[in-house]
C-alpha positions as CSV (number, residue, x, y, z in Angstrom):
1,M,155.9,113.9,-175.5
2,T,154.9,117.3,-176.8
3,E,157.2,120.4,-176.4
4,H,154.5,122.0,-174.2
5,K,154.5,119.0,-171.8
6,S,158.3,118.7,-171.7
7,N,158.6,122.4,-170.7
8,F,156.0,122.2,-168.0
9,P,157.5,121.7,-164.5
10,E,156.9,118.5,-162.6
11,F,156.4,119.0,-158.9
12,Y,157.3,116.8,-156.0
13,I,156.8,116.8,-152.2
14,T,159.4,116.0,-149.6
15,A,158.8,113.7,-146.7
16,P,157.9,115.4,-143.4
17,Q,160.9,116.4,-141.2
18,P,161.4,118.5,-138.1
19,C,160.9,122.2,-138.8
20,P,164.1,124.2,-138.2
21,Y,162.2,127.3,-137.1
22,L,159.2,126.3,-135.0
23,P,159.8,123.6,-132.4
24,G,157.4,120.7,-132.4
25,R,156.3,121.2,-136.0
26,Y,157.2,119.3,-139.2
27,E,157.9,120.8,-142.6
28,R,157.4,119.6,-146.1
29,K,158.4,121.3,-149.3
30,L,156.9,121.4,-152.8
31,F,159.7,121.6,-155.3
32,T,160.6,121.3,-159.0
33,H,163.8,121.1,-160.9
34,L,164.9,124.2,-162.9
35,T,166.3,123.1,-166.2
36,P,167.5,125.0,-169.3
37,D,164.6,123.7,-171.4
38,K,162.1,125.5,-169.1
39,P,160.9,128.9,-170.5
40,D,162.6,131.9,-168.7
41,V,159.2,133.5,-168.1
42,L,158.0,130.3,-166.3
43,I,161.0,130.3,-164.0
44,D,160.7,134.0,-163.4
45,N,157.1,133.7,-162.4
46,L,157.9,130.8,-160.0
47,L,160.5,132.9,-158.2
48,K,158.2,135.9,-158.1
49,G,155.3,133.8,-156.9
50,G,156.7,132.5,-153.6
51,F,159.2,129.9,-154.7
52,R,162.8,130.1,-153.6
53,R,165.9,128.8,-155.4
54,S,168.6,126.5,-154.1
55,Q,170.9,125.6,-156.9
56,N,168.6,124.4,-159.7
57,I,165.7,123.5,-157.4
58,A,162.8,125.9,-156.8
59,Y,160.9,125.1,-153.6
60,M,158.3,126.5,-151.3
61,P,156.7,125.3,-148.0
62,Y,154.0,122.8,-148.3
63,C,153.3,121.9,-144.7
64,D,150.3,120.1,-143.2
65,S,148.2,122.4,-141.0
66,C,150.7,125.3,-141.0
67,S,151.1,128.4,-143.1
68,A,153.6,130.3,-141.0
69,C,156.1,130.9,-143.8
70,V,155.2,134.1,-145.6
71,P,157.1,135.3,-148.7
72,V,158.3,138.9,-148.2
73,R,159.6,141.5,-150.6
74,I,160.7,145.1,-149.9
75,V,159.2,147.9,-152.0
76,A,162.5,149.4,-153.0
77,D,161.2,152.4,-154.8
78,A,159.3,153.6,-151.7
79,F,161.8,152.4,-149.1
80,D,161.7,154.1,-145.7
81,L,165.4,154.8,-144.7
82,R,165.4,155.0,-140.9
83,R,168.1,156.6,-138.7
84,S,169.3,153.1,-137.7
85,H,169.8,152.3,-141.4
86,K,171.7,155.6,-141.9
87,R,174.0,154.7,-139.0
88,I,174.8,151.3,-140.6
89,L,175.4,152.9,-144.0
90,K,177.8,155.4,-142.4
91,A,179.6,152.7,-140.5
92,N,180.4,150.9,-143.8
93,R,181.4,153.8,-145.9
94,D,184.9,152.2,-146.1
95,L,183.5,149.3,-148.1
96,M,183.4,148.9,-151.9
97,V,181.1,146.5,-153.7
98,T,181.8,144.6,-156.9
99,R,179.1,142.7,-158.9
100,K,180.6,139.5,-160.4
101,E,179.6,136.4,-162.3
102,P,178.8,133.6,-159.8
103,A,182.2,131.9,-159.6
104,A,183.4,130.3,-156.4
105,D,187.0,130.8,-155.2
106,S,189.1,130.0,-152.1
107,E,188.8,133.5,-150.6
108,Q,185.0,133.2,-150.7
109,Y,185.0,129.7,-149.2
110,S,187.4,130.7,-146.4
111,L,185.0,133.6,-145.4
112,F,182.0,131.3,-145.8
113,R,183.6,128.7,-143.5
114,S,184.4,131.3,-140.9
115,Y,180.8,132.5,-141.0
116,I,179.2,129.1,-140.8
117,D,181.6,127.8,-138.0
118,S,180.9,130.9,-135.9
119,R,177.2,131.5,-136.5
120,H,175.6,128.2,-137.7
121,A,178.0,125.4,-136.6
122,D,175.0,123.2,-135.7
123,G,173.2,123.6,-138.9
124,G,173.1,121.5,-142.1
125,M,175.4,123.8,-143.9
126,A,178.2,123.1,-141.4
127,E,179.1,120.0,-143.5
128,M,179.4,121.8,-146.8
129,T,182.6,121.0,-148.7
130,V,184.4,123.2,-151.3
131,L,182.5,121.3,-154.0
132,D,179.1,121.9,-152.2
133,Y,179.9,125.6,-152.0
134,S,180.9,125.8,-155.6
135,L,177.6,124.2,-156.6
136,M,175.6,126.6,-154.4
137,V,177.3,129.6,-156.1
138,E,177.6,128.4,-159.7
139,D,174.7,125.9,-160.4
140,S,172.0,128.2,-161.7
141,V,169.9,128.5,-164.8
142,V,168.7,132.0,-164.0
143,E,170.6,135.3,-164.2
144,T,172.6,135.1,-161.0
145,F,175.3,137.4,-159.7
146,A,177.5,137.8,-156.7
147,S,178.0,141.0,-154.8
148,E,181.4,141.1,-153.1
149,Y,182.1,143.6,-150.3
150,R,185.7,144.6,-149.6
151,L,187.5,147.0,-147.4
152,K,188.9,149.9,-149.4
153,P,192.7,149.9,-149.4
154,D,194.4,151.8,-146.6
155,P,196.6,154.6,-148.1
156,E,199.2,153.8,-145.6
157,G,198.9,150.0,-145.8
158,D,199.9,147.3,-148.3
159,G,197.1,148.0,-150.7
160,S,195.1,144.9,-149.8
161,T,191.3,144.8,-150.1
162,P,190.1,141.9,-147.9
163,L,186.8,140.3,-148.6
164,V,184.4,140.9,-145.7
165,A,181.0,139.9,-147.0
166,M,179.3,138.4,-150.0
167,C,175.7,138.0,-151.3
168,L,174.5,135.6,-154.0
169,C,171.5,137.1,-155.9
170,D,169.1,136.3,-158.7
171,R,168.0,139.0,-161.1
172,L,164.2,138.8,-161.7
173,S,162.1,140.8,-164.1
174,D,160.8,143.0,-161.3
175,G,163.5,142.9,-158.7
176,I,166.5,141.3,-157.0
177,S,166.1,138.1,-155.1
178,M,168.7,137.7,-152.3
179,V,169.6,134.0,-152.3
180,Y,172.3,133.7,-149.6
181,S,174.7,136.0,-147.8
182,F,177.5,135.7,-145.4
183,Y,180.1,137.9,-143.8
184,D,183.2,138.1,-141.5
185,P,181.8,137.1,-138.0
186,E,184.4,139.2,-136.3
187,L,182.9,142.4,-137.8
188,Y,179.5,141.9,-136.1
189,S,179.4,145.6,-135.0
190,R,179.1,146.7,-138.6
191,S,175.7,144.9,-139.0
192,L,176.9,143.6,-142.4
193,G,173.8,141.4,-142.9
194,T,171.6,144.5,-142.7
195,Y,174.0,146.6,-144.7
196,M,173.9,144.1,-147.6
197,I,170.1,144.4,-147.7
198,L,170.3,148.2,-147.7
199,E,172.9,148.2,-150.4
200,H,170.8,145.9,-152.6
201,I,167.8,148.1,-152.1
202,R,169.9,151.0,-153.5
203,Y,171.1,148.8,-156.3
204,A,167.5,147.8,-157.2
205,Q,166.6,151.5,-157.2
206,S,169.5,152.3,-159.5
207,L,168.2,149.6,-162.0
208,G,164.7,150.8,-161.8
209,L,163.5,147.6,-160.2
210,P,160.7,147.9,-157.7
211,Y,161.4,145.0,-155.4
212,V,164.0,143.2,-153.3
213,Y,162.9,139.7,-152.4
214,L,164.0,138.5,-148.9
215,G,162.5,135.0,-148.9
216,Y,160.2,133.8,-146.0
217,W,159.2,135.6,-142.8
218,I,157.9,133.4,-140.0
219,E,156.1,134.9,-137.0
220,G,157.7,133.7,-133.8
221,A,161.0,132.7,-135.5
222,R,163.8,134.7,-134.0
223,K,166.1,134.2,-137.0
224,M,163.5,136.0,-139.2
225,R,162.9,139.1,-137.0
226,Y,165.4,141.3,-138.9
227,K,163.1,141.2,-141.9
228,N,160.6,143.3,-140.0
229,R,162.9,146.3,-140.1
230,F,162.5,147.1,-143.8
231,H,159.4,149.0,-144.9
232,P,157.3,149.2,-146.8
233,Q,157.2,145.6,-147.7
234,E,154.7,143.2,-149.3
235,H,153.6,139.8,-148.1
236,L,152.3,137.1,-150.4
237,T,148.8,136.0,-149.3
238,A,145.9,134.1,-150.7
239,K,144.9,137.5,-152.2
240,G,148.2,138.1,-153.8
241,W,151.0,140.5,-152.7
242,V,149.6,142.7,-150.0
243,R,151.3,145.9,-148.8
244,F,152.5,145.8,-145.2
245,D,153.7,149.0,-143.4
246,G,154.1,147.6,-139.9
247,K,156.7,149.0,-137.5
248,S,159.2,147.0,-135.4
249,G,161.9,147.7,-132.9
250,E,163.7,144.5,-133.5
251,T,167.5,144.8,-133.5
252,D,168.6,141.3,-134.4
253,E,171.3,141.2,-137.1
254,A,170.3,139.8,-140.5
255,S,172.1,136.5,-140.9
256,G,172.4,133.8,-143.4
257,C,170.2,134.7,-146.4
258,G,167.2,136.5,-147.4
259,A,166.1,133.3,-148.7
260,C,166.8,130.1,-147.1
261,A,168.1,129.3,-143.6
262,D,171.2,128.2,-141.9
263,R,171.3,124.8,-143.5
264,K,171.9,123.2,-146.8
265,L,168.7,122.5,-148.7
266,A,169.8,119.5,-150.7
267,P,169.4,116.9,-147.9
268,A,165.7,117.8,-147.7
269,F,165.2,116.1,-151.1
270,T,166.9,112.8,-150.5
271,D,163.7,111.1,-149.4
272,F,160.3,111.9,-150.8
């Protein structure tokens, strides 16, 4: 086998299974394994071209007679900061963020379990063990980092800085791809899901990166409505990335990830 052939990705298709977003439809995924021998530029182009990453698998929808899933990215350097966004930023001024290497720990997992048990107890991720969580965070061949959000220490308190939210992200050549996020479900009034997106837009701006990738938007899927609140954005179409400046009054909280859904991806690849 030549080096060229060994570096070229092999693609597979999953068996049909019920769509978790649109009732009565079935989904399939096109996927490939991301391995260290694959050129960085190839992996980068996959993730910029509509594929999403779950551990070391890159996947995208490949459904029969359905094209509802639309890859979305925010144009960070032209982002329209609305009054509702400013209120959320103000409400979370007492948070501090730390960028870290993707290393799982017990504090993260405890917060993750609280979030899943409260928000997505009926989803596939409800069965994730400590090992599953560790693999989700650490198993990556791309430049991945974790953004941890903690309450600033109370001057009159014990100096503790509890973890209230976390987001796992990939650094791409032209932006930040938000892979998965979760937060303290008891702090719902803070709109932490939306706050993390806003904070990563600011981070991308500080790095001079033009885009923040949010994964897929699906018209008619309630869980995806929050993505309509960040403009301008671009949608990946048959003509390439197309600017979209639509307006929306949706107020649903951003939940789960900018990427995948409220379920673990791995089971989708057990039978194909």
